[in-house]
C-alpha positions in Angstrom: 79.0 88.2 97.1 82.4 88.8 95.4 83.2 92.5 95.5 86.5 92.2 93.6 86.8 93.6 90.0 86.6 91.3 87.0 89.5 91.5 84.6 87.6 93.7 82.1 87.0 96.0 85.1 90.3 96.4 85.9 91.3 96.8 82.1 89.0 99.6 81.7 89.9 101.2 85.2 93.7 101.0 84.1 92.6 102.6 80.8 91.1 105.5 82.6 93.1 106.4 85.0 96.2 106.3 83.0 94.1 108.7 80.4 93.1 110.9 83.5 96.8 111.1 85.0 98.6 111.4 81.3 96.2 113.3 79.5 93.6 115.2 81.5 95.7 116.2 85.0 98.2 118.2 82.9 95.6 120.4 81.7 93.0 120.6 84.6 94.5 123.5 86.4 94.6 125.6 83.2 91.1 124.8 81.9 89.6 125.3 85.6 91.4 128.9 85.6 90.1 129.8 82.0 87.6 132.2 81.8 86.8 132.5 78.0 84.2 129.6 77.8 85.1 128.9 74.2 88.3 127.9 75.4 87.4 125.6 78.3 85.9 122.5 76.2 88.8 120.4 75.4 87.6 118.8 72.1 90.9 117.1 71.8 90.5 115.2 74.8 86.9 114.2 74.3 87.9 113.0 70.8 90.9 110.8 72.2 88.8 109.7 75.0 86.4 108.4 72.4 89.1 106.8 70.5 90.1 104.9 73.8 86.4 103.8 74.2 86.1 105.6 77.4 82.8 107.3 75.9 81.1 104.0 74.7 81.9 101.9 77.4 78.0 101.1 78.1 76.8 100.7 74.5 76.4 97.3 73.4 79.2 95.7 71.3 77.0 95.5 67.9 76.5 99.0 68.1 80.1 100.0 68.5 80.6 100.0 72.2 82.4 98.0 74.7 78.9 96.5 76.2 80.1 96.8 80.0 77.9 96.7 83.0 76.7 99.3 84.9 79.3 99.0 87.7 82.2 99.3 84.9 
């Protein structure tokens, strides 16, 4: 059995990692320390993740997703 990631899986891994390091990581500490629930949901980051396709990976391509498998 081949346990290496496919090119597509490597692509999505890179996209997710870059997003996490560049966009989420700089704000994570402040979000974790925030006590006001209204300020703890980073809607802008969720919208950005959506634009990158990170929230719809599993959806079929016909429905606007990437159509990737469960492992990805």
